[in-house]
Each structure stands twice: as structure tokens, then as C-alpha cells.
SEKOLTOR-492711 format. One record per residue (C-alpha): x negated, y negated, z negated; chain. Coordinates in nm, 4 decimals. Example, Ala and Ser with C-alpha at 12.3 -4.5 7.8 and 13.67 -1.06 7.14 Angstrom:
REM SEKOLTOR-492711
xx/yy/zz/c
-1.2300/0.4500/-0.7800/A
-1.3670/0.1060/-0.7140/A
END
This chain:
REM SEKOLTOR-492711
xx/yy/zz/c
-10.6353/-7.1779/-6.1263/A
-10.5046/-7.2401/-6.4946/A
-10.7207/-7.3421/-6.7728/A
-10.7298/-7.0701/-7.0387/A
-10.5838/-7.1758/-7.3734/A
-10.8374/-7.2929/-7.6415/A
-10.9241/-7.0876/-7.9126/A
-10.7622/-7.1338/-8.2545/A
-11.0168/-7.3274/-8.4592/A
-11.1874/-7.1242/-8.7861/A
-11.1109/-7.3336/-9.0883/A
-11.2823/-7.2858/-9.4116/A
-10.9981/-7.4594/-9.6232/A
-11.0889/-7.6082/-9.9789/A
-10.7935/-7.6514/-10.1776/A
-10.9295/-7.6218/-10.5576/A
-10.5416/-7.6539/-10.6359/A
-10.3101/-7.4577/-10.4756/A
-10.0309/-7.2488/-10.6146/A
-9.7012/-7.1574/-10.4824/A
-9.5491/-7.1658/-10.8229/A
-9.6473/-7.4911/-10.9685/A
-9.5319/-7.8788/-10.8622/A
-9.7248/-8.1773/-10.7721/A
-10.0904/-8.1458/-10.6155/A
-10.1012/-7.7632/-10.6338/A
-9.7685/-7.7326/-10.4489/A
-9.9088/-7.9512/-10.1788/A
-10.2325/-7.7859/-10.1546/A
-10.0641/-7.4353/-10.1313/A
-9.7858/-7.5656/-9.8782/A
-10.0325/-7.7218/-9.6572/A
-10.2655/-7.4158/-9.6523/A
-9.9656/-7.1864/-9.5732/A
-9.8680/-7.4312/-9.3090/A
-10.2134/-7.4579/-9.1242/A
-10.1731/-7.0742/-9.0754/A
-9.9532/-7.1951/-8.7650/A
-10.2179/-7.3580/-8.5958/A
-10.5871/-7.2152/-8.7045/A
-10.7483/-6.9171/-8.8607/A
-10.7544/-7.0212/-9.2226/A
-10.9548/-6.8801/-9.5223/A
-10.8658/-7.0667/-9.8211/A
-11.1127/-7.0996/-10.1112/A
-10.9286/-7.2081/-10.4388/A
-10.9824/-7.1717/-10.8232/A
-10.9481/-6.8633/-10.9964/A
-10.6454/-6.9973/-11.1878/A
-10.4427/-6.9789/-10.9014/A
-10.5424/-6.6260/-10.7807/A
-10.2277/-6.4258/-10.9355/A
-9.9777/-6.6545/-10.7952/A
-10.1287/-6.6246/-10.4629/A
-10.1434/-6.2455/-10.4407/A
-9.7666/-6.2546/-10.5596/A
-9.6994/-6.4554/-10.2701/A
-9.8422/-6.1839/-10.0532/A
-10.1800/-6.3302/-9.9594/A
-10.4351/-6.0794/-9.9098/A
-10.7806/-6.1609/-10.1384/A
-11.0969/-6.1456/-9.9211/A
-10.9140/-6.1591/-9.5815/A
-10.6934/-6.4618/-9.6731/A
-10.8434/-6.6403/-9.9523/A
-11.1173/-6.6324/-10.1905/A
-11.0908/-6.7166/-10.5896/A
-11.3681/-6.9413/-10.7175/A
-11.4076/-6.8811/-11.0884/A
-11.5366/-7.2163/-11.2334/A
-11.3727/-7.1743/-11.5684/A
-11.6650/-7.1989/-11.7787/A
-11.6722/-7.5524/-11.7260/A
-11.3645/-7.6314/-11.6098/A
-11.1503/-7.5048/-11.8921/A
-11.3017/-7.6907/-12.1795/A
-11.3169/-8.0059/-11.9728/A
-10.9134/-7.9468/-11.8656/A
-10.8497/-7.9061/-12.2559/A
-11.0351/-8.2429/-12.3160/A
-10.8358/-8.4240/-12.0576/A
-10.5126/-8.3092/-12.2009/A
-10.6057/-8.4387/-12.5416/A
-10.6951/-8.7598/-12.3889/A
-10.3484/-8.7897/-12.2182/A
-10.1729/-8.7661/-12.5483/A
-9.8598/-8.6791/-12.4041/A
-9.7513/-8.4560/-12.0926/A
-9.7595/-8.6340/-11.7735/A
-9.9399/-8.9450/-11.9212/A
-10.3088/-9.0740/-11.8684/A
-10.3314/-8.9443/-11.5192/A
-10.6422/-9.1689/-11.4369/A
-10.8023/-9.0012/-11.7585/A
-10.7306/-8.6573/-11.6063/A
-10.8693/-8.7433/-11.2781/A
-11.2038/-8.8696/-11.4289/A
-11.2225/-8.5256/-11.6381/A
-11.1821/-8.3525/-11.2916/A
-11.4462/-8.5541/-11.1420/A
-11.7045/-8.4000/-11.3798/A
-11.5913/-8.0423/-11.3361/A
-11.5029/-8.0035/-10.9616/A
-11.8645/-8.0464/-10.8183/A
-11.9491/-7.7180/-10.9888/A
-11.6805/-7.5622/-10.7833/A
-11.7803/-7.7023/-10.4832/A
-12.1450/-7.5670/-10.5584/A
-11.9824/-7.2144/-10.5955/A
-11.8086/-7.2501/-10.2618/A
-12.1452/-7.3400/-10.1030/A
-12.3418/-7.0328/-10.2812/A
-12.0507/-6.7889/-10.1168/A
-11.9875/-6.9692/-9.8047/A
-12.2968/-7.1694/-9.6888/A
-12.4610/-6.8731/-9.5501/A
-12.1644/-6.7860/-9.3261/A
-12.1285/-7.1517/-9.2193/A
-12.5080/-7.1481/-9.1012/A
-12.4293/-6.8350/-8.9399/A
-12.1253/-6.9850/-8.7378/A
-11.8185/-6.8128/-8.8912/A
-11.6279/-7.1346/-8.9373/A
-11.5597/-7.4024/-8.6867/A
-11.4935/-7.6644/-8.9445/A
-11.4438/-7.7292/-9.3153/A
-11.1349/-7.8876/-9.4517/A
-11.1202/-8.0127/-9.8129/A
-10.7537/-8.0388/-9.8868/A
-10.7465/-8.0954/-10.2885/A
-10.8342/-8.2652/-10.4956/A
-10.6178/-8.5373/-10.3439/A
-10.7944/-8.8122/-10.5411/A
-11.0374/-9.0414/-10.3442/A
-11.2234/-9.0743/-10.6859/A
-11.3684/-8.6984/-10.6667/A
-11.6630/-8.6461/-10.4384/A
-11.7626/-8.3419/-10.2441/A
-12.1035/-8.2551/-10.2860/A
-12.1382/-8.0109/-9.9852/A
-11.9727/-8.2615/-9.7062/A
-12.3294/-8.3777/-9.6158/A
-12.4544/-8.0136/-9.6247/A
-12.2029/-7.8930/-9.3840/A
-12.2470/-8.1793/-9.1573/A
-12.6149/-8.1088/-9.1349/A
-12.5349/-7.7384/-8.9989/A
-12.3418/-7.9101/-8.7281/A
-12.0059/-7.8041/-8.8911/A
-11.7585/-8.0873/-8.9072/A
-11.6121/-8.1817/-9.2624/A
-11.2419/-8.3191/-9.2910/A
-11.1413/-8.4697/-9.5992/A
-10.8000/-8.5285/-9.7235/A
-10.5121/-8.6345/-9.7297/A
-10.6513/-8.8537/-10.0069/A
-10.4190/-9.0877/-10.2340/A
-10.4011/-9.2302/-10.5607/A
-10.5105/-9.5409/-10.7584/A
-10.2302/-9.7634/-10.6485/A
-10.2736/-10.0825/-10.8689/A
-10.0319/-10.1480/-11.1303/A
-9.7892/-10.4239/-11.0686/A
-9.8746/-10.6966/-11.3174/A
-9.5145/-10.7634/-11.4245/A
-9.5274/-10.3827/-11.5546/A
-9.8344/-10.3774/-11.7652/A
-9.6550/-10.2582/-12.0876/A
-9.5500/-9.9641/-11.8840/A
-9.8897/-9.9155/-11.7918/A
-10.0092/-9.9079/-12.1437/A
-9.7202/-9.6611/-12.2361/A
-9.8539/-9.4188/-11.9611/A
-10.1882/-9.4321/-12.1650/A
-10.3256/-9.5546/-11.8401/A
-10.6278/-9.7336/-12.0144/A
-10.9007/-9.6156/-11.7619/A
-10.6923/-9.7544/-11.4736/A
-10.8134/-10.0842/-11.5604/A
-11.1720/-10.0035/-11.4575/A
-11.1015/-9.7477/-11.1798/A
-11.2610/-9.9438/-10.9090/A
-11.5905/-9.8264/-11.0572/A
-11.5363/-9.5131/-10.8579/A
-11.6536/-9.7008/-10.5681/A
-12.0125/-9.6623/-10.6991/A
-11.9925/-9.2985/-10.7969/A
-12.3126/-9.1127/-10.7288/A
-12.2470/-8.9350/-10.3602/A
-11.9531/-9.1100/-10.2545/A
-12.1100/-9.3050/-9.9761/A
-12.2978/-9.0053/-9.8820/A
-11.9773/-8.7902/-9.8753/A
-11.7957/-9.0530/-9.6790/A
-12.0561/-9.0987/-9.4130/A
-12.0924/-8.7119/-9.3283/A
-11.6862/-8.6648/-9.2891/A
-11.5800/-8.6120/-8.9017/A
-11.2460/-8.7448/-9.0181/A
-11.1105/-8.8907/-9.3530/A
-10.7270/-8.8516/-9.3840/A
-10.5647/-9.1414/-9.5977/A
-10.2420/-9.0817/-9.7387/A
-10.1478/-9.4584/-9.8186/A
-10.2334/-9.8015/-9.6733/A
-10.4036/-9.8519/-10.0431/A
-10.6418/-9.5551/-9.9767/A
-10.7220/-9.6741/-9.6186/A
-10.8169/-10.0181/-9.7778/A
-11.0412/-9.8259/-10.0261/A
-11.2413/-9.6893/-9.7358/A
-11.5455/-9.9157/-9.6547/A
-11.4986/-10.0734/-9.3253/A
-11.7910/-9.8969/-9.1500/A
-11.5934/-9.5546/-9.1934/A
-11.2852/-9.6702/-9.0777/A
-11.3038/-9.5450/-8.7378/A
-11.2943/-9.2089/-8.8581/A
-10.9837/-9.2565/-9.0970/A
-10.6408/-9.1538/-9.0116/A
-10.3372/-9.2224/-9.2025/A
-10.1367/-8.9365/-9.3030/A
-9.8953/-8.9283/-9.6068/A
-9.9658/-8.6083/-9.7957/A
-9.6106/-8.4845/-9.8876/A
-9.3962/-8.2829/-9.6706/A
-9.0439/-8.1240/-9.6982/A
-8.8458/-7.8482/-9.5399/A
-8.5374/-7.9868/-9.3450/A
-8.2728/-7.6989/-9.3241/A
-7.8934/-7.6386/-9.2707/A
-7.6787/-7.9121/-9.1427/A
-7.6598/-8.2569/-9.2141/A
-7.4416/-8.3680/-9.5195/A
-7.1164/-8.5405/-9.4691/A
-7.0511/-8.6580/-9.8587/A
-7.1424/-9.0149/-9.7531/A
-6.8046/-9.0387/-9.5454/A
-6.5866/-8.9231/-9.8568/A
-6.3334/-9.1568/-9.9856/A
-6.4007/-9.2794/-10.3376/A
-6.6648/-9.4692/-10.5150/A
-7.0359/-9.4737/-10.3698/A
-7.2337/-9.1682/-10.5192/A
-7.5957/-9.2443/-10.5949/A
-7.8540/-9.0652/-10.7676/A
-8.1919/-9.0840/-10.9405/A
-8.4438/-8.8083/-10.9659/A
-8.7537/-8.8334/-11.1605/A
-8.9241/-8.8304/-11.4910/A
-8.7547/-9.0402/-11.7708/A
-9.0368/-9.3184/-11.8344/A
-9.0430/-9.6954/-11.8112/A
-9.2480/-9.7212/-11.4817/A
-8.9943/-9.4791/-11.2741/A
-8.7331/-9.7892/-11.3266/A
-8.4020/-9.5766/-11.4226/A
-8.3301/-9.8581/-11.6816/A
-8.3341/-10.1087/-11.4062/A
-8.1001/-9.9037/-11.1950/A
-7.8657/-9.8555/-11.4874/A
-7.8653/-10.2307/-11.5490/A
-7.8042/-10.3164/-11.1469/A
-7.5339/-10.0586/-11.1231/A
-7.3330/-10.1317/-11.4450/A
-7.0886/-10.3850/-11.2837/A
-6.9981/-10.1721/-11.0078/A
-6.9785/-9.8573/-11.2101/A
-6.7332/-10.0527/-11.4366/A
-6.5224/-10.1600/-11.1389/A
-6.5020/-9.7796/-11.0402/A
-6.6880/-9.8502/-10.7068/A
-7.0017/-9.6472/-10.8072/A
-7.1179/-9.3337/-10.9776/A
-7.4648/-9.2238/-11.0886/A
-7.6329/-8.8948/-11.1342/A
-7.9574/-8.9130/-11.3312/A
-8.1585/-8.5688/-11.3209/A
-8.4896/-8.5839/-11.5095/A
-8.6329/-8.5610/-11.8963/A
-8.8823/-8.7596/-12.0351/A
-8.9227/-9.0152/-12.3725/A
-8.6769/-9.2748/-12.2149/A
-8.3898/-9.0339/-12.1798/A
-8.2440/-9.1096/-12.5120/A
-8.2877/-9.4915/-12.4872/A
-8.1259/-9.4602/-12.1363/A
-7.8339/-9.2817/-12.2927/A
-7.8078/-9.5611/-12.5531/A
-7.8338/-9.8440/-12.2768/A
-7.5515/-9.6580/-12.0711/A
-7.3453/-9.6788/-12.3844/A
-7.4146/-10.0288/-12.4541/A
-7.3274/-10.1144/-12.0978/A
-6.9971/-9.9465/-12.1198/A
-7.0672/-9.6874/-11.8239/A
-7.0799/-9.3701/-11.9874/A
-6.7926/-9.2489/-11.7704/A
-6.9441/-9.3341/-11.4512/A
-7.3055/-9.2078/-11.5376/A
-7.4181/-8.8476/-11.5649/A
-7.7368/-8.7460/-11.7284/A
-7.8224/-8.3849/-11.5933/A
-8.1806/-8.3676/-11.7965/A
-8.4353/-8.1443/-11.6362/A
-8.3004/-7.9241/-11.3558/A
-8.4700/-7.6599/-11.1307/A
-8.5573/-7.7425/-10.7970/A
-8.2506/-7.5624/-10.6415/A
-7.9827/-7.7271/-10.9135/A
-8.1643/-8.0688/-10.8293/A
-8.1158/-8.0060/-10.4737/A
-7.7341/-7.9276/-10.5282/A
-7.7092/-8.2585/-10.7341/A
-7.8636/-8.4625/-10.4625/A
-7.6507/-8.2880/-10.1810/A
-7.3350/-8.4301/-10.3757/A
-7.4639/-8.7972/-10.3399/A
-7.4895/-9.0458/-10.0433/A
-7.7902/-9.2467/-10.1845/A
-8.1110/-9.2021/-10.3786/A
-8.1522/-9.5005/-10.5687/A
-8.5057/-9.4900/-10.6806/A
-8.6669/-9.8209/-10.8325/A
-8.9931/-9.6740/-10.9185/A
-9.2616/-9.9527/-10.9252/A
-9.5574/-9.7163/-10.8922/A
-9.5469/-9.4064/-10.6693/A
-9.8767/-9.2780/-10.4738/A
-9.6698/-9.0212/-10.2285/A
-9.2921/-9.0523/-10.3274/A
-9.2214/-8.6912/-10.2556/A
-8.8501/-8.7189/-10.3943/A
-8.7933/-8.9793/-10.1354/A
-8.8661/-8.7638/-9.8651/A
-8.6564/-8.4700/-10.0132/A
-8.3734/-8.6991/-10.0435/A
-8.4417/-8.7969/-9.6796/A
-8.4355/-8.4399/-9.5672/A
-8.1053/-8.3631/-9.6971/A
-7.9701/-8.6816/-9.5379/A
-7.9489/-8.9445/-9.8107/A
-8.0276/-9.3108/-9.7687/A
-8.3075/-9.4044/-9.9947/A
-8.3086/-9.7258/-10.1783/A
-8.6406/-9.7847/-10.3078/A
-8.8895/-10.0679/-10.4361/A
-9.1400/-10.1579/-10.1258/A
-9.4467/-10.0532/-10.2745/A
-9.7080/-9.7925/-10.2285/A
-9.5519/-9.4394/-10.1092/A
-9.1974/-9.5021/-10.1182/A
-9.2196/-9.8386/-9.9220/A
-9.4300/-9.6696/-9.6461/A
-9.2209/-9.3584/-9.5952/A
-8.8709/-9.5663/-9.5461/A
-8.8603/-9.7809/-9.2571/A
-8.5938/-10.0682/-9.2059/A
-8.3710/-9.8088/-8.9967/A
-8.3930/-9.4958/-9.2379/A
-8.3584/-9.6775/-9.5757/A
-8.3224/-9.9802/-9.7734/A
-8.6248/-10.1602/-9.9627/A
-8.6075/-10.4042/-10.2547/A
-8.9119/-10.6531/-10.2854/A
-9.1490/-10.5776/-10.5769/A
-9.1479/-10.8463/-10.8433/A
-9.0750/-10.9033/-11.2127/A
-8.8050/-10.6862/-11.3344/A
-8.5336/-10.9361/-11.3288/A
-8.5834/-10.9480/-10.9520/A
-8.5991/-10.5932/-10.9068/A
-8.2687/-10.5613/-11.0881/A
-8.1057/-10.8388/-10.8671/A
-8.2406/-10.6848/-10.5740/A
-8.1124/-10.3156/-10.6598/A
-7.7761/-10.4671/-10.7619/A
-7.7378/-10.6678/-10.4412/A
-7.8187/-10.3474/-10.2444/A
-7.5916/-10.1111/-10.4086/A
-7.3238/-10.3707/-10.3821/A
-7.3871/-10.3797/-9.9856/A
-7.3843/-10.0012/-9.9713/A
-7.0581/-9.9665/-10.1712/A
-6.8739/-10.2018/-9.9311/A
-7.0458/-10.0225/-9.5998/A
-7.0018/-9.6252/-9.6662/A
-7.0241/-9.5707/-9.2843/A
-7.3343/-9.7727/-9.2595/A
-7.4888/-9.5546/-9.5591/A
-7.3896/-9.2199/-9.3862/A
-7.5363/-9.3447/-9.0549/A
-7.8759/-9.4325/-9.2319/A
-7.8924/-9.1276/-9.4154/A
-7.8662/-8.9325/-9.0898/A
-8.1487/-9.1425/-8.9207/A
-8.3522/-9.0738/-9.2402/A
-8.2968/-8.6859/-9.1983/A
-8.3917/-8.7263/-8.8267/A
-8.7247/-8.9191/-8.9553/A
-8.7993/-8.6425/-9.2074/A
-8.7393/-8.3588/-8.9501/A
-8.9412/-8.5298/-8.6747/A
-9.2461/-8.6266/-8.9016/A
-9.2653/-8.4916/-9.2258/A
-9.2091/-8.1074/-9.2284/A
-9.4960/-7.8923/-9.3384/A
-9.4911/-7.7515/-8.9813/A
-9.5006/-8.0796/-8.8215/A
-9.7918/-8.1979/-9.0586/A
-9.9936/-7.8815/-8.9632/A
-9.9329/-7.9705/-8.5775/A
-10.0730/-8.3095/-8.6687/A
-10.3735/-8.1638/-8.8403/A
-10.4221/-7.9478/-8.5372/A
-10.4801/-8.2430/-8.3410/A
-10.7035/-8.3890/-8.5929/A
-10.9229/-8.0469/-8.5546/A
-10.9128/-8.0734/-8.1940/A
-11.0622/-8.4266/-8.2041/A
-11.3644/-8.3527/-8.4488/A
-11.4303/-8.0515/-8.2325/A
-11.4525/-8.2583/-7.9309/A
-11.1361/-8.0957/-7.8004/A
-11.0017/-8.4357/-7.7290/A
-11.1399/-8.7811/-7.6644/A
-10.8790/-8.9866/-7.8442/A
-10.8268/-9.0298/-8.2319/A
-10.4776/-8.9197/-8.3279/A
-10.2578/-9.1859/-8.4469/A
-9.9188/-9.0329/-8.6233/A
-9.7908/-9.3513/-8.7723/A
-9.9056/-9.6573/-8.5529/A
-9.6724/-9.8868/-8.7075/A
-9.7155/-9.8022/-9.0947/A
-10.0257/-10.0079/-9.1489/A
-9.9853/-10.3836/-9.0856/A
-10.3641/-10.4809/-9.1462/A
-10.4374/-10.1811/-9.3595/A
-10.5387/-10.3967/-9.6490/A
-10.5866/-10.2854/-10.0125/A
-10.2358/-10.2715/-10.2093/A
-10.1374/-10.6029/-10.3969/A
-10.0256/-10.5386/-10.7244/A
-9.7245/-10.7869/-10.6890/A
-9.6262/-10.5667/-10.4107/A
-9.6552/-10.6247/-10.0258/A
-9.5317/-10.8656/-9.7663/A
-9.1766/-10.9465/-9.9371/A
-9.3380/-11.0406/-10.2866/A
-9.5863/-11.2724/-10.1048/A
-9.3304/-11.4650/-9.9030/A
END
């Protein structure tokens, strides 16, 4: 007699930031919430600012999601955080500190709406997807646990230490609060939240290292980003002519486009390499000046900001993503490149360093600027000399993205986590067993290579 299939878990999904029309964290929240509908009966709770976009995407309010209006506090604090950032995209730590003040009101309103339903058994578990920041406390984790409803937290990610050699870039990013970020470990309620989580999803080795040892038995490593892998593998890597490499990202010092241009300049002048740079930001004009000074303007195309579809087309014309950023939490652009069959060339630190394996890309050790430039130049030279190897690496990168990093695959992984916290499986899921050597906190001068 066959065993009847287990009922789909009923999940109250807290995603304060979840918006199909925005990027970064809101898009992660939305994409994960949508994918989870494949494995669970999900009711999403989000902030009212996302309501219109979610309705346009076809979800039904009341049945599929609930929008919580916490704007009375969130709006003025968000305006304050914007002023503190003093520039678009800067001062991320300051913005998270502001969010840490406004977010508890949102969750308390969630509890007001859904506390009675949780007590009445409507949901099997609660999962807080966003905020991603590990500095933001959940005031209802302990309350749900006391009702006997498991609380799942994460994926959490953020706060990767700034490399010491790039402190000037840190200041340019207005990251003043990052110098004292460690105080979040003593934030009221953090210990109580972690103690009452049935599972804590950590998006990076650094985040795993920030979780106190007494809670590590409930920590599961799971990078937060995912991609769509569609179409057939690219074949441009085998085409004759110079190696084609691209950079996609905000044009700011820590992303490293200036290091890439300097590293690539000799190869560009020799006609062995061409570069596409996609992105905008305060460093764009200085980068154009640098290209002129290096005499490589014929081999470097500055596309500026492009919509996502156009960015994908530019990437598809290249064989390599050259991305020497020195501080990335998740590295979503690296996964985007891998999904298209590009071979990633990254700095071996934080998100990109964890996503790229020795068989699916190339990693340059983190160190001072001159060391990274030299490493990038040596790697690019090797790749320009071996186009068939680049193509094979890109194909393996695409296979890895398709196997582990699609939204559907991530939903299936979370389905296993749900089964574990609900007692439907005995063993704790492990999806990346080789990704966390030691699971220690990130070192500012970057991992194993830099220490050797």
C-alpha cells in the first residue's frame, strides 16, 4: 500500500520588500515568493508600497497576499535614510540602520493581522524572506514559536567587511556606519529571535560566521540570488578574433572597472581583447578619461545604463564576465553571466568568490589594488590564449546555474527546509556541502589565497 503524498505546507511568507517592477532586494523577495508557490500554499505579507505592482502582476489581494500599511513611520524614516545616503546607491549601512528602526512596526502589524490565524492553525510555518539584512530583528519570531509554529529566517546576507586596501572606496560610498556595524550583535531582541528560529538561512560564509555557535545547528547555507536559465548555450566563445569580455555594474570605485581597464590595456592595444562596460555612476567619466590615457578607446565600449533586456544582449555577445568588484554580498550579475554561458572572472571574496568554483570560472586573490590588477591581467592573458577553454568553462558555468541557482530550484530547496522544520524529514538539508570551509567570518584581506 503506497504512502499518500504529504500535504503542501501552508506558509505565511513575510516579504516586506517584494516588488516585480523593482530591482535588488525587492526583486529577490518577489521572485522567491512567486517561486515558492510551486512547493507550498503561500500567502505573502508585504508592505503597501508594493501593492499596485503585485496587483499588476496578477496576484489577488486577500487570497494571495496582504499589503500592510506601515507608511506612517516607514515613509519619514525612509526619507531620512535617503538624505543620510547623500547620493544614489551610497550609504547602504545607514539605510539598513534606518530600516532596523521602522521594520518592527511592520511585523507588529503582521502579528495583529495574522496572530489569531496562526493560533487557529491556518498556517504550518512562518518564513521571513525580506529584509535580507541580518541586522534587522524579527519581533514575532518568539511569538510564533510559542504557538508551536516554526519560524524560518532568511536567506540573510550583508555586512561583508571592507578590504583594508580599499578604505578610500569605503569612504566614497559614505559607509561611515560600517565601521561600527558589529554593534548589531548586541541589538535588543536579536538573541531571542535567533533562539526561536527553526531554521536560519545564511546567504554567505560571512553571515554563517556571524551566527553564534550555539545556533549553528539550525543554520543552512543558501545564497539568496537566483536566475532564469533559458534558451540554448551561447557559442560566441569559439568565434575567431579577439577575446570579448564585459563588465556590468555601477560605475563606482569598489566595483573595480578602473582595475579592469588597466589590467586589460596591453591586450586591447595588441588587438587580443575587447571590452564592453555596462553601467552608470560617478566614475563613468573618469573611466572614459582613463581609457583615453591608456590608448584603448577603440577596444572599449561604454554603454552606460541599459535596461535589463539590452544588458542581456550585450552580455550574450561576450565570452567572459570580468568583474573585479572587491565587495559584493550576493553577486547576482555573476549568476546572470553564468546562466548565459559566460565564464566569470572575479575577485575571490564574498559572494562572487563563493558562487564561482574552480571548474566554472576564474578567481583572482583579494589584495591591494596592484595585486588585483596583476592577477586580472594574467588571467585575461591566459583566457585570450585559450578560447576553447573559455567556452568549456562557460558551458560548465551555465550547467551549474541551471542545476543549483534557478528560482524553481531554490523553491525546491526551500521545500526541503520546510519538510525538515515540520518534522517530515530527519536530516538537515545541505545544498552546498563544499561551499563553507570552516564557515568562519570573512577576513577583510580576503580568504584563503590572500592569507597564503
